[in-house]
C-alpha positions as CSV (number, residue, x, y, z in Angstrom):
1,M,53.7,-170.3,0.8
2,S,57.4,-170.7,1.2
3,A,60.0,-168.0,1.0
4,A,63.3,-168.8,-0.7
5,R,66.2,-168.9,1.8
6,P,69.2,-166.9,0.9
7,H,72.4,-168.9,0.2
8,L,75.1,-168.2,2.8
9,T,78.8,-168.5,2.1
10,L,81.3,-168.9,4.9
11,D,84.7,-167.3,4.9
12,D,87.4,-169.7,5.6
13,P,90.4,-167.9,7.1
14,L,92.7,-170.8,6.2
15,S,91.9,-170.8,2.5
16,T,93.9,-168.8,0.0
17,P,92.6,-165.3,-0.2
18,V,90.7,-164.3,-3.3
19,A,92.0,-161.1,-4.9
20,T,89.6,-158.3,-4.4
21,A,89.5,-154.8,-5.8
22,P,90.9,-152.2,-3.4
23,V,88.2,-150.3,-1.5
24,A,88.6,-146.6,-1.0
25,T,88.5,-145.7,2.6
26,V,88.7,-142.5,4.5
27,A,91.1,-142.5,7.4
28,T,89.6,-141.3,10.6
29,V,91.3,-141.4,14.0
30,D,89.1,-142.3,16.9
31,P,90.4,-142.0,20.4
32,P,91.2,-145.4,21.8
33,A,88.4,-146.8,24.0
34,P,89.4,-147.0,27.6
35,A,90.3,-150.6,28.6
36,P,87.7,-152.1,30.9
37,A,88.9,-152.3,34.5
38,P,89.8,-155.8,35.6
39,A,87.4,-157.4,38.1
40,P,88.6,-156.9,41.7
41,P,89.8,-160.0,43.5
42,V,87.2,-162.0,45.4
43,A,88.4,-160.6,48.7
44,Q,87.7,-157.0,47.5
45,R,84.2,-157.8,46.3
46,R,83.0,-158.9,49.7
47,R,81.6,-156.5,52.2
48,P,84.2,-155.3,54.6
49,R,84.2,-156.7,58.1
50,P,82.7,-154.5,60.7
51,A,85.2,-152.7,62.9
52,A,86.0,-154.3,66.2
53,P,83.8,-153.0,69.0
54,R,85.2,-150.1,70.9
55,P,85.6,-150.3,74.7
56,R,82.5,-149.1,76.5
57,T,82.8,-145.7,77.9
58,D,79.3,-145.1,79.1
59,A,77.8,-145.9,82.4
60,T,76.0,-149.0,81.2
61,P,77.3,-152.1,83.1
62,Q,79.1,-154.8,81.1
63,G,76.9,-157.4,79.5
64,T,73.9,-155.1,79.1
65,T,72.7,-152.7,76.4
66,S,70.9,-149.4,76.5
67,A,67.6,-151.1,75.8
68,P,64.4,-149.1,76.5
69,A,63.0,-149.7,80.0
70,G,61.4,-153.1,80.5
71,E,63.3,-154.7,77.5
72,W,66.0,-157.2,78.0
73,R,68.2,-156.1,75.0
74,D,67.8,-153.9,72.0
75,W,69.5,-154.9,68.7
76,S,69.6,-153.0,65.4
77,G,67.9,-155.7,63.4
78,A,71.0,-156.3,61.2
79,S,72.4,-159.8,61.3
80,R,75.0,-161.8,59.4
81,V,76.0,-165.4,59.0
82,A,78.7,-166.7,61.3
83,S,80.3,-170.1,61.0
84,F,81.8,-171.8,64.0
85,R,83.2,-175.4,64.3
86,L,81.3,-177.2,67.1
87,P,81.6,-180.8,68.3
88,D,79.0,-183.1,66.8
89,E,77.7,-184.0,70.3
90,I,76.8,-180.4,71.0
91,L,75.0,-180.1,67.7
92,I,73.1,-183.3,68.3
93,E,72.2,-182.2,71.8
94,L,71.0,-178.8,70.5
95,T,68.9,-180.4,67.8
96,E,67.3,-182.9,70.1
97,R,66.5,-180.3,72.7
98,T,65.1,-177.7,70.4
99,T,63.0,-180.4,68.6
100,R,61.6,-181.7,71.8
101,L,60.7,-178.2,73.0
102,G,59.6,-177.0,69.5
103,L,62.1,-174.1,69.5
104,P,63.9,-172.5,66.6
105,I,67.6,-173.4,66.8
106,G,68.8,-169.8,65.9
107,Q,66.9,-168.2,68.8
108,T,68.0,-171.0,71.2
109,V,71.6,-170.3,70.3
110,L,71.1,-166.6,70.6
111,A,69.6,-167.0,74.0
112,A,72.4,-169.3,75.1
113,I,75.1,-166.9,73.9
114,T,73.5,-163.9,75.5
115,A,73.0,-165.8,78.8
116,L,76.7,-166.6,78.8
117,L,77.6,-163.0,78.0
118,D,75.4,-161.8,80.7
119,S,77.4,-163.7,83.3
120,D,80.4,-162.1,85.0
121,D,83.9,-162.6,83.6
122,E,84.9,-165.3,86.1
123,T,81.9,-167.4,85.2
124,L,82.6,-166.9,81.5
125,L,86.3,-167.9,81.9
126,A,85.3,-171.0,83.9
127,Q,82.8,-172.1,81.2
128,I,85.5,-171.6,78.5
129,D,88.0,-173.6,80.5
130,R,85.4,-176.4,80.9
131,A,84.7,-176.4,77.1
132,A,88.5,-176.4,76.3
133,Q,89.0,-179.4,78.6
134,A,86.1,-181.3,77.1
135,L,87.5,-180.6,73.6
136,T,91.0,-181.8,74.6
137,R,89.6,-185.0,76.1
138,G,87.5,-185.7,73.0
139,K,90.4,-185.2,70.7
140,R,92.6,-187.4,72.9
141,R,89.9,-190.1,73.0
142,A,89.5,-190.0,69.2
143,R,93.3,-190.2,68.7
144,Q,93.4,-193.3,71.0
145,Q,90.6,-195.0,69.1
146,R,92.3,-194.4,65.8
147,S,95.6,-195.8,67.1
148,T,94.0,-199.0,68.5
149,T,92.1,-199.8,65.3
């Protein structure tokens, strides 16, 4: 049982128009449809960055939080992705150590950062100076290797 297919004709806008009888139309005026709002730029579609932390005014010492008694720290549970450029050697060392100990890298980095932030300002500044010097030496060494090859 096969049904006959209707024959379709395509209108060719480039062909000469065929004269047609005028069609009576009733003129109606519709209000113009509002134009769709353009999509916001990519920067506006992203979530806004959180405000910079305010200086602490409470009696909690620097480097600690108001965690319940017996707890080391208390976080809200919110997290976000942060990207930092680190030397390959640090990433290799981190991967080797966490693999050897069977630790998750994210928690290891979290513990390392909080340990550094728990230290006093002088210790933090000294560690930053050491890291800056190591970066400078590494860049200098890489530059020298490129110039000799």
